C-alpha positions as CSV (number, residue, x, y, z in Angstrom):
1,M,-53.6,-24.4,-7.1
2,F,-51.2,-23.5,-10.0
3,G,-52.8,-23.7,-13.4
4,K,-51.3,-23.1,-16.8
5,I,-49.1,-20.3,-17.8
6,K,-51.4,-17.8,-19.5
7,Y,-48.5,-15.6,-20.9
8,I,-45.0,-14.5,-20.2
9,S,-44.0,-10.8,-20.4
10,E,-40.5,-9.6,-19.9
11,N,-39.7,-10.7,-16.3
12,I,-43.1,-11.9,-15.1
13,A,-45.5,-14.8,-15.8
14,I,-49.3,-14.7,-15.4
15,I,-50.7,-18.1,-14.5
16,E,-54.1,-19.4,-13.7
17,N,-55.2,-19.5,-10.1
18,L,-57.0,-22.8,-9.6
19,G,-57.6,-22.2,-5.9
20,G,-59.8,-19.1,-6.4
21,N,-60.1,-17.1,-3.2
22,T,-59.5,-20.1,-0.9
23,G,-56.2,-20.9,0.5
24,T,-54.1,-18.7,-1.7
25,S,-53.7,-15.5,0.3
26,D,-50.9,-17.0,2.3
27,L,-48.9,-17.6,-0.9
28,M,-47.9,-14.0,-1.3
29,N,-44.1,-13.7,-1.5
30,V,-43.7,-17.5,-1.6
31,N,-41.1,-18.8,-4.1
32,V,-42.1,-21.2,-6.8
33,I,-40.2,-23.3,-9.4
34,F,-41.0,-23.4,-13.1
35,E,-39.8,-26.9,-13.9
36,A,-39.1,-28.3,-17.3
37,P,-36.6,-30.8,-18.7
38,D,-33.1,-29.3,-17.9
39,Q,-34.6,-26.2,-16.5
40,R,-35.6,-24.9,-13.1
41,I,-36.5,-21.2,-12.9
42,L,-37.1,-19.6,-9.6
43,G,-39.9,-17.1,-9.2
44,E,-41.8,-15.2,-6.5
45,I,-45.5,-14.7,-6.3
46,T,-46.1,-10.9,-6.2
47,E,-49.9,-10.6,-6.9
48,I,-52.9,-12.9,-6.5
49,N,-56.6,-12.5,-7.4
50,S,-59.4,-14.9,-7.7
51,S,-58.5,-16.0,-11.3
52,E,-54.7,-15.5,-11.7
53,M,-51.4,-15.0,-10.1
54,K,-48.4,-12.8,-11.1
55,I,-45.0,-14.4,-10.6
56,R,-41.7,-12.5,-11.0
57,F,-38.6,-14.4,-12.2
58,L,-35.6,-14.2,-10.0
59,G,-33.0,-16.7,-11.2
60,E,-32.2,-20.3,-12.2
61,Y,-30.9,-23.4,-10.6
62,L,-28.0,-25.0,-12.5
63,D,-27.7,-28.5,-11.0
64,K,-27.9,-27.7,-7.3
65,R,-26.5,-24.2,-7.5
66,Y,-28.6,-21.1,-7.7
67,V,-27.6,-18.3,-10.1
68,N,-29.2,-14.9,-10.0
69,G,-30.9,-13.6,-13.2
70,V,-32.8,-15.2,-16.0
71,I,-31.4,-15.5,-19.5
72,R,-34.0,-17.9,-20.8
73,K,-37.6,-17.8,-19.9
74,P,-39.7,-20.8,-18.7
75,L,-41.5,-22.9,-21.2
76,L,-45.2,-22.4,-21.4
77,S,-45.5,-26.1,-20.7
78,S,-43.4,-25.8,-17.5
79,K,-44.7,-27.5,-14.3
80,I,-45.2,-24.9,-11.5
81,R,-44.7,-26.0,-7.9
82,I,-43.7,-24.5,-4.5
83,I,-39.9,-24.5,-3.8
84,N,-38.8,-27.6,-2.0
85,S,-36.6,-27.8,1.1
86,E,-33.4,-28.6,-0.7
87,E,-33.8,-25.7,-3.1
88,L,-34.8,-23.3,-0.3
89,M,-31.7,-24.3,1.8
90,E,-29.6,-23.3,-1.2
91,L,-31.1,-19.8,-0.9
92,V,-31.1,-19.3,2.8
93,G,-27.8,-21.1,3.7
94,T,-26.9,-23.0,6.8
95,Q,-24.8,-22.0,9.8
96,S,-21.2,-23.1,9.6
97,N,-17.7,-21.9,10.2
98,K,-18.1,-19.8,7.0
99,A,-21.7,-18.6,7.6
100,F,-23.6,-17.1,10.5
101,T,-27.3,-16.9,11.5
102,L,-28.7,-13.5,10.6
103,G,-32.4,-14.1,11.5
104,E,-35.4,-16.2,10.6
105,S,-37.2,-16.1,7.3
106,A,-40.5,-14.2,7.6
107,I,-42.0,-16.3,4.8
108,Y,-40.7,-19.8,5.6
109,K,-41.2,-20.6,9.3
110,K,-38.3,-22.3,11.1
111,Y,-35.9,-21.5,8.2
112,H,-33.0,-19.3,9.2
113,I,-31.2,-16.9,6.9
114,C,-27.5,-17.7,7.1
115,P,-25.4,-15.5,4.8
116,N,-21.7,-16.3,4.0
117,I,-19.5,-14.4,6.4
118,N,-17.2,-13.2,3.6
119,D,-20.1,-12.2,1.4
120,F,-21.6,-10.2,4.2
121,F,-18.7,-8.7,6.1
122,S,-16.0,-8.3,3.4
123,N,-18.1,-5.6,1.8
124,H,-19.6,-2.4,3.0
125,L,-23.0,-2.7,4.8
126,A,-25.9,-0.3,5.2
127,I,-28.7,-0.5,7.7
128,F,-31.6,1.9,7.1
129,G,-34.9,2.4,8.9
130,N,-37.1,4.7,10.8
131,S,-36.6,5.5,14.5
132,G,-38.0,2.5,16.4
133,S,-37.9,0.1,13.4
134,G,-35.2,-2.1,15.0
135,K,-31.9,-0.8,13.6
136,S,-30.0,-0.7,16.9
137,C,-31.4,-4.1,18.0
138,G,-30.6,-5.4,14.5
139,I,-27.0,-4.5,14.6
140,A,-26.6,-5.7,18.2
141,R,-28.2,-9.0,17.2
142,I,-25.9,-9.4,14.2
143,I,-22.8,-8.9,16.2
144,Q,-24.0,-11.1,19.0
145,N,-24.9,-13.9,16.5
146,V,-21.4,-13.7,15.0
147,F,-19.7,-14.2,18.3
148,S,-22.3,-16.9,19.4
149,N,-21.6,-19.0,16.3
150,P,-20.5,-22.4,17.8
151,N,-18.7,-23.3,14.6
152,M,-16.3,-20.5,14.6
153,L,-14.1,-18.6,17.2
154,S,-13.8,-15.1,15.9
155,Y,-10.9,-14.2,18.1
156,N,-9.2,-11.9,15.6
157,A,-12.2,-9.8,14.8
158,N,-11.9,-6.0,15.2
159,V,-15.4,-4.5,15.4
160,F,-15.4,-0.7,16.2
161,V,-18.8,0.7,17.0
162,F,-19.1,4.5,17.0
163,D,-22.0,4.9,19.4
164,A,-23.8,8.2,19.1
165,Y,-26.0,7.7,22.2
166,G,-24.3,5.1,24.4
167,E,-26.8,2.4,23.3
168,Y,-24.5,-0.6,22.9
169,K,-22.7,-0.8,26.2
170,N,-25.4,-3.1,27.7
171,A,-25.7,-5.2,24.5
172,F,-22.0,-6.1,24.1
173,G,-20.8,-5.9,27.7
174,S,-21.3,-9.6,28.4
175,V,-19.7,-11.0,25.3
176,N,-17.1,-12.6,27.6
177,K,-19.9,-14.9,28.8
178,I,-20.4,-16.4,25.3
179,N,-16.7,-17.4,25.3
180,S,-14.0,-16.5,27.7
181,S,-11.7,-15.7,24.8
182,Y,-13.9,-12.8,23.8
183,N,-13.5,-9.3,25.3
184,Y,-15.4,-6.0,25.1
185,K,-13.9,-2.5,25.5
186,F,-15.8,0.6,26.2
187,I,-14.0,3.9,25.2
188,T,-15.9,7.0,26.1
189,T,-15.7,10.8,26.3
190,N,-17.1,10.6,29.8
191,P,-15.8,7.6,31.8
192,I,-18.1,6.6,34.7
193,D,-17.6,2.9,35.4
194,Q,-14.3,1.3,36.5
195,D,-13.9,-0.5,33.2
196,D,-14.5,2.6,31.1
197,F,-11.6,4.0,29.1
198,L,-11.2,7.7,28.3
199,L,-11.0,8.5,24.6
200,Q,-7.5,9.6,23.8
201,I,-5.9,10.4,20.4
202,P,-2.1,11.2,20.3
203,V,-1.5,14.6,18.9
204,N,1.6,13.4,17.1
205,L,-0.7,11.2,14.9
206,L,-2.6,14.2,13.6
207,N,-1.6,15.3,10.1
208,L,-2.4,18.5,8.2
209,D,-5.8,17.2,7.1
210,D,-6.8,16.3,10.6
211,F,-5.9,19.8,12.0
212,A,-7.8,21.4,9.1
213,L,-10.9,19.5,10.2
214,L,-10.4,19.9,13.9
215,L,-10.0,23.7,13.6
216,Q,-12.7,24.0,11.0
217,A,-10.6,25.5,8.3
218,T,-12.7,27.0,5.6
219,N,-10.3,28.1,2.9
220,H,-7.1,27.0,1.3
221,S,-5.1,30.0,2.6
222,Q,-5.3,28.5,6.1
223,L,-3.6,25.3,5.0
224,P,-0.1,26.8,4.7
225,I,-0.5,28.3,8.2
226,L,-1.3,24.9,9.7
227,E,1.4,23.2,7.7
228,R,4.1,25.6,9.0
229,T,2.7,25.3,12.5
230,I,2.9,21.6,12.4
231,R,6.5,21.8,11.2
232,L,7.5,24.3,14.0
233,A,5.7,22.2,16.6
234,K,7.7,19.1,15.6
235,I,11.0,21.0,15.7
236,F,10.3,22.8,19.0
237,S,9.2,19.5,20.6
238,Q,12.9,18.5,20.7
239,N,13.7,21.4,23.1
240,S,17.3,21.2,21.8
241,T,19.9,24.0,21.5
242,E,19.2,24.1,17.8
243,S,15.4,24.4,18.2
244,I,15.9,27.2,20.8
245,K,18.2,29.0,18.3
246,Y,15.5,28.6,15.7
247,K,13.0,30.2,18.0
248,N,15.4,33.1,18.6
249,H,15.9,33.4,14.8
250,L,12.1,33.7,14.2
251,I,11.7,36.3,17.0
252,A,14.7,38.3,15.8
253,K,13.5,38.4,12.2
254,A,10.1,39.6,13.3
255,L,11.6,42.3,15.6
256,L,13.9,43.5,12.9
257,A,11.0,43.8,10.4
258,I,9.3,46.1,12.9
259,L,12.3,48.2,13.8
260,F,12.9,49.0,10.1
261,S,9.3,49.7,9.3
262,N,8.0,53.2,8.7
263,Q,5.7,53.2,11.8
264,T,6.0,55.6,14.7
265,T,8.3,54.7,17.5
266,A,5.5,54.3,19.9
267,R,3.7,51.9,17.5
268,K,7.0,49.9,17.0
269,K,7.4,49.6,20.7
270,N,3.9,48.3,21.2
271,E,4.3,45.7,18.4
272,V,7.7,44.6,19.8
273,F,6.2,44.1,23.2
274,Q,3.3,42.2,21.8
275,I,5.6,39.7,20.1
276,I,7.7,39.3,23.2
277,E,4.6,38.7,25.3
278,V,3.5,35.7,23.2
279,C,6.8,34.5,21.8
280,H,9.7,34.6,24.2
281,T,12.8,32.6,25.1
282,N,15.6,33.1,27.6
283,E,17.3,35.4,25.1
284,F,14.2,37.3,24.2
285,N,12.0,38.3,27.1
286,F,11.4,41.5,29.0
287,D,14.1,40.8,31.5
288,S,16.8,39.5,29.2
289,Q,20.2,41.2,29.9
290,I,21.8,42.9,26.9
291,A,25.4,43.9,27.4
292,G,26.8,47.2,26.1
293,L,30.3,48.7,26.5
294,G,30.7,48.7,30.3
295,Y,27.0,48.5,31.1
296,T,23.9,46.2,30.6
297,R,20.3,46.9,29.9
298,T,17.2,44.8,30.2
299,F,15.4,44.1,27.0
300,S,12.5,46.3,28.0
301,E,14.8,49.2,29.0
302,C,16.3,49.2,25.5
303,F,13.0,50.3,24.1
304,E,12.6,53.4,26.3
305,I,11.8,56.4,24.1
306,D,14.1,59.4,24.5
307,S,13.3,63.1,24.1
308,N,13.9,63.0,20.4
309,G,11.2,60.3,20.0
310,N,13.8,57.5,19.3
311,F,14.8,54.3,21.1
312,G,17.6,55.3,23.5
313,E,19.5,52.0,22.9
314,S,18.5,51.5,19.2
315,V,22.1,50.5,18.2
316,L,22.5,48.1,21.1
317,I,19.2,46.3,20.5
318,T,19.8,46.2,16.7
319,D,23.2,44.5,17.2
320,Y,21.7,42.1,19.7
321,I,18.9,41.1,17.3
322,L,21.2,40.7,14.3
323,K,23.4,38.2,16.3
324,H,20.4,35.8,16.5
325,I,19.5,35.8,12.9
326,E,20.7,32.7,10.9
327,D,18.7,32.0,7.8
328,S,20.1,28.4,7.6
329,Y,17.7,27.5,10.4
330,E,14.8,27.7,7.9
331,E,16.2,24.6,6.3
332,M,16.3,22.6,9.6
333,A,15.1,19.0,9.1
334,E,12.0,17.9,11.0
335,P,12.6,15.1,13.5
336,T,11.2,11.6,12.7
337,E,10.0,11.0,16.2
338,Y,8.3,13.8,18.0
339,T,5.6,14.5,20.6
340,Y,3.8,17.7,21.4
341,S,0.5,18.8,23.0
342,L,-2.3,21.0,21.6
343,L,-0.9,23.7,23.9
344,D,2.5,23.3,22.2
345,F,0.8,23.5,18.9
346,A,-0.9,26.7,20.0
347,K,2.5,28.2,20.9
348,A,3.9,27.1,17.5
349,L,1.0,28.9,15.9
350,E,2.1,32.1,17.6
351,F,5.6,31.7,16.1
352,T,3.9,31.0,12.7
353,M,2.0,34.3,13.0
354,I,5.2,36.3,13.5
355,S,7.1,34.5,10.8
356,E,8.2,36.3,7.6
357,G,5.4,36.2,5.0
358,F,2.7,36.0,7.7
359,Q,3.4,39.0,9.9
360,N,2.4,41.9,7.6
361,N,-0.1,40.0,5.5
362,T,-3.5,41.1,6.7
363,N,-5.5,38.3,5.1
364,M,-3.1,35.6,6.4
365,F,-3.1,37.1,9.8
366,N,-6.9,37.1,9.9
367,D,-7.0,33.5,8.8
368,A,-4.5,32.6,11.5
369,M,-6.5,34.4,14.1
370,I,-9.6,32.4,13.3
371,L,-7.6,29.2,13.7
372,K,-6.1,30.6,17.0
373,V,-9.6,31.3,18.4
374,R,-10.9,27.9,17.5
375,L,-7.8,26.2,19.0
376,S,-8.3,28.2,22.2
377,T,-11.9,27.1,22.4
378,I,-10.8,23.4,22.2
379,L,-8.1,23.9,24.8
380,N,-10.5,25.5,27.2
381,T,-13.2,22.8,26.9
382,K,-13.3,19.1,27.5
383,V,-12.6,18.4,23.9
384,G,-8.9,19.3,24.4
385,K,-8.4,16.4,26.9
386,Y,-9.2,13.8,24.2
387,F,-6.0,14.8,22.3
388,T,-3.0,13.6,24.4
389,N,0.7,14.0,24.6
390,N,2.2,10.9,26.3
391,G,5.4,10.6,24.3
392,F,5.8,9.6,20.7
393,V,3.2,7.0,19.7
394,A,3.5,5.1,16.4
395,L,0.3,4.4,14.5
396,D,0.6,0.6,14.9
397,K,1.1,1.0,18.6
398,Y,-1.8,3.3,19.0
399,V,-4.2,1.0,17.1
400,S,-2.9,-2.0,19.1
401,S,-3.7,-0.1,22.3
402,L,-7.3,0.3,21.2
403,V,-7.9,-3.4,20.8
404,V,-6.2,-4.4,24.1
405,K,-7.9,-4.5,27.4
406,N,-6.1,-5.7,30.5
407,N,-3.4,-7.3,28.3
408,T,-6.0,-9.4,26.4
409,K,-7.4,-8.9,22.9
410,A,-10.8,-7.1,22.6
411,Q,-12.9,-8.0,19.7
412,I,-15.7,-5.4,20.2
413,I,-14.6,-1.8,20.8
414,N,-17.5,0.6,21.6
415,I,-16.5,4.2,21.2
416,N,-19.1,6.4,22.9
417,L,-19.5,10.0,21.7
418,E,-22.7,11.0,23.3
419,D,-21.2,13.8,25.5
420,I,-19.8,16.0,22.8
421,D,-21.6,17.9,20.1
422,D,-21.9,16.8,16.5
423,T,-19.2,19.1,15.2
424,Y,-16.4,17.6,17.2
425,A,-17.9,14.1,17.2
426,K,-17.7,14.1,13.4
427,V,-14.1,15.2,13.5
428,I,-13.1,12.5,16.0
429,V,-14.8,9.8,13.9
430,K,-13.1,11.1,10.7
431,I,-9.7,11.2,12.4
432,M,-10.0,7.7,13.9
433,S,-11.4,6.3,10.6
434,R,-8.4,7.7,8.8
435,L,-6.0,6.2,11.3
436,F,-7.7,2.8,10.8
437,F,-7.5,3.1,7.1
438,E,-3.9,4.1,7.1
439,F,-3.0,1.3,9.5
440,C,-4.7,-1.3,7.2
441,K,-3.2,0.3,4.1
442,N,0.3,0.0,5.5
443,L,0.2,-3.6,6.5
444,P,2.9,-5.8,4.8
445,Q,0.2,-8.3,3.9
446,R,-2.8,-6.6,2.3
447,A,-6.2,-7.0,4.2
448,S,-4.6,-9.3,6.8
449,I,-6.2,-7.5,9.7
450,P,-9.7,-6.4,8.8
451,F,-11.3,-3.5,10.6
452,H,-15.1,-3.1,10.7
453,I,-16.3,0.4,11.5
454,F,-20.0,0.6,12.4
455,L,-21.3,4.2,12.4
456,E,-24.5,4.6,14.4
457,E,-26.5,7.7,13.2
458,A,-24.2,7.7,10.2
459,H,-25.9,10.8,8.7
460,R,-24.2,12.8,11.4
461,Y,-20.7,11.9,10.0
462,I,-21.0,10.8,6.4
463,Q,-22.3,14.0,4.9
464,H,-21.7,16.3,1.9
465,D,-18.9,18.2,3.6
466,N,-16.4,20.8,2.5
467,D,-13.6,18.2,2.9
468,T,-13.2,17.4,-0.8
469,Y,-12.9,21.1,-1.7
470,L,-10.5,21.9,1.1
471,I,-8.2,18.9,1.4
472,G,-9.0,17.0,-1.8
473,Y,-11.0,14.1,-0.3
474,N,-13.5,12.9,2.2
475,I,-12.2,10.0,4.3
476,F,-15.5,8.1,4.2
477,D,-15.6,8.5,0.4
478,R,-12.0,7.2,0.2
479,I,-12.8,4.2,2.5
480,A,-15.9,3.4,0.6
481,K,-14.0,3.3,-2.7
482,E,-10.7,1.8,-1.5
483,G,-11.2,0.3,1.9
484,R,-12.6,-3.0,0.8
485,K,-9.3,-4.2,-0.7
486,Y,-7.3,-3.2,2.4
487,G,-9.8,-4.6,4.9
488,T,-11.4,-1.4,6.2
489,L,-15.1,-1.9,6.0
490,L,-18.0,0.4,6.8
491,G,-21.2,-0.4,8.5
492,I,-23.6,2.5,8.0
493,I,-26.6,2.7,10.3
494,S,-29.0,5.6,9.7
495,Q,-32.6,6.7,9.7
496,R,-31.9,9.5,7.1
497,P,-30.1,8.0,4.1
498,V,-31.0,11.0,2.1
499,E,-28.4,13.0,4.1
500,I,-25.6,10.5,3.5
501,S,-22.9,11.0,0.8
502,D,-24.0,9.5,-2.5
503,T,-20.5,8.3,-3.1
504,V,-20.5,6.2,0.0
505,I,-23.9,4.6,-0.6
506,S,-23.0,3.8,-4.2
507,Q,-20.1,1.6,-2.9
508,V,-22.3,-0.4,-0.4
509,S,-22.9,-4.0,-1.4
510,N,-25.3,-5.2,1.3
511,F,-28.4,-3.6,2.6
512,L,-30.8,-4.3,5.5
513,I,-33.8,-2.1,5.1
514,F,-36.1,-1.8,8.1
515,K,-39.4,0.0,7.8
516,M,-39.2,3.4,6.3
517,T,-42.1,5.8,5.7
518,H,-40.6,9.2,4.8
519,P,-41.2,9.7,1.1
520,K,-37.8,11.4,0.5
521,D,-35.9,8.6,2.0
522,I,-37.9,6.0,0.1
523,K,-37.4,7.8,-3.2
524,Y,-33.7,8.3,-2.5
525,I,-33.1,4.6,-1.8
526,E,-35.1,3.7,-4.9
527,E,-33.0,6.0,-7.1
528,M,-29.6,5.4,-5.5
529,L,-29.6,1.6,-5.4
530,P,-29.5,0.1,-8.9
531,N,-30.2,-3.4,-7.7
532,I,-33.3,-2.6,-5.6
533,S,-36.6,-3.4,-7.2
534,S,-40.0,-1.7,-6.7
535,D,-41.0,-5.0,-5.0
536,V,-38.4,-4.6,-2.3
537,I,-39.6,-1.0,-1.8
538,E,-43.1,-2.2,-1.3
539,K,-42.1,-4.9,1.1
540,Q,-40.2,-2.6,3.4
541,K,-43.3,-0.3,3.8
542,S,-45.3,-3.0,5.6
543,L,-42.5,-4.5,7.8
544,Q,-43.0,-5.1,11.5
545,P,-40.5,-3.7,14.0
546,G,-37.5,-6.0,14.0
547,S,-38.0,-7.2,10.5
548,C,-36.1,-6.1,7.5
549,V,-35.5,-6.7,3.8
550,G,-32.0,-8.0,3.1
551,F,-30.5,-7.8,-0.3
552,G,-27.1,-7.5,-1.9
553,S,-24.1,-9.7,-2.6
554,A,-24.6,-11.7,0.6
555,F,-28.1,-12.7,-0.4
556,K,-29.1,-15.0,-3.2
557,I,-32.5,-13.2,-3.5
558,P,-34.0,-10.3,-1.6
559,M,-35.4,-11.8,1.7
560,I,-37.7,-10.6,4.5
561,I,-35.8,-11.4,7.7
562,R,-37.3,-11.5,11.2
563,M,-34.5,-10.8,13.6
564,E,-34.6,-12.0,17.2
565,L,-34.3,-9.4,19.9
566,P,-30.7,-9.1,21.1
567,N,-29.9,-10.5,24.5
568,P,-29.0,-8.3,26.3
569,L,-30.8,-5.4,24.7
570,P,-29.2,-2.1,23.8
571,Y,-30.4,1.1,25.5
572,S,-32.6,2.1,22.6
573,S,-36.2,1.7,23.8
574,N,-38.6,4.5,24.3
575,C,-39.1,6.3,27.6
576,D,-41.7,4.6,29.8
577,V,-43.9,7.7,30.1
578,S,-46.8,6.1,32.0
579,T,-44.4,4.8,34.7
580,R,-42.6,8.2,35.0
581,W,-45.9,10.1,35.1
582,N,-47.4,7.9,37.8
583,V,-47.4,9.8,41.1
584,Q,-47.6,6.6,43.2
585,N,-44.6,5.1,41.4
586,Q,-42.6,8.2,41.9
587,G,-43.5,8.2,45.6
588,Q,-42.3,4.6,45.9
589,N,-39.1,5.4,44.1
590,S,-38.3,8.3,46.3
């Protein structure tokens, strides 16, 4: 079968094919050993014709351990043979408390690929493939296999799946049947079943960056507006005497600026009433009683215009306003614990818009109005109900609540976002990913609680966004670069890798490539991944559904993996058109 080595060139060897055209076609992609005294070089058959074979060098066995890469080439006198069982087991691994079954080798029947759990899950993972190639089934099978491992109880796992289309509820819902210690939690934007949980994010956990994303800020001048609004919302949330006096101070300063402006009296009155309409307290509203010498007037009566075109009670109202101005309130400290709703935030935004420095600045006012309109849109749609105000919630308490179901630990948390559009789905995923990253980063013991974030249809979220320009970073770029050392790991699942951030892909260590045919995606993968060879690219083009090429730090060599169908399946199959078209079936169903 294997003849002499004809010649060795760079990373390949050309050898004689003694079998001719008979019995050699099934040797494609089979691994062989170049054996010589004190040397065992691993190769893979990449081409066969009637007279010769081309074998690519992959690595070397040192004692019983396989090492990637070849420093010294095989001797021309080396004996060539097919890899034996012991050598193959070193490559594919065995299931244990440190390794799990990923799938079956497509080349070596009855051999399973069992990567080391740390090598596979302690690094970022990417799963790419065309629609229908088996990505959803693949990720479902991987997670099912992890929790089905009889050698390991993964009780402390925290697997968050951001589900773009509600595919995984069926696949993970019965994890408790594998082991009663396991639990599954379904968090959704549209609860239907009794066990469904409504997606809720405490508003007090949102920071400046989150509000900038939520309200789709587009320029830096909007950030000071949001920053001041957050400060006012925190202070006003206390509803204390001091916070009320601060409100009165802000209203009084705004009114005073109008009264001493060079506008007409009628215009002044309109602007004063506009402020009181949106920003009012017991001391400043249309019916507030203002005492004079022996008489009282309501706030609105003080602004009646006399025959001379002036306010009839200008002195009275001016004295009243001046009594409520105290500049020291501007230095009021923010509370450490606070809680407010998006509606409270909207009210604080109104106070920001009348504040000194904002009120008469046309550009700032226009920027604030854009934010106000977008906030109003959120408040008047279902998106607003996902941001809650149920008292002060610390970050660790919130994260703990996500992984608890009926007072027991949940290992798989499926967050379903199919009922909201991409714009808000992306923001929610970014906010929650930031919260997970901050939680892991603040742990006393680094990387002691790993979080795995699987992003279905990742190209919807991990994009070349405006974040870096506006707030200085993109959360997925930051997690990709820093998350590994803190235990925040990404699992990227996508059919369009070309749309995903280059920075994120450059930090991914493990890849499962299902069949891909779009030339742009294939070219992108080939250019972006330095450790991918043209041979791997060629392999993935001819893959069957459910098969993938696995390579990266978890794999000794690139491997073609045939994955079993998950049981139960995710909701990712095509529509059964023939059944739905059939008139007889529809008549029976009705």
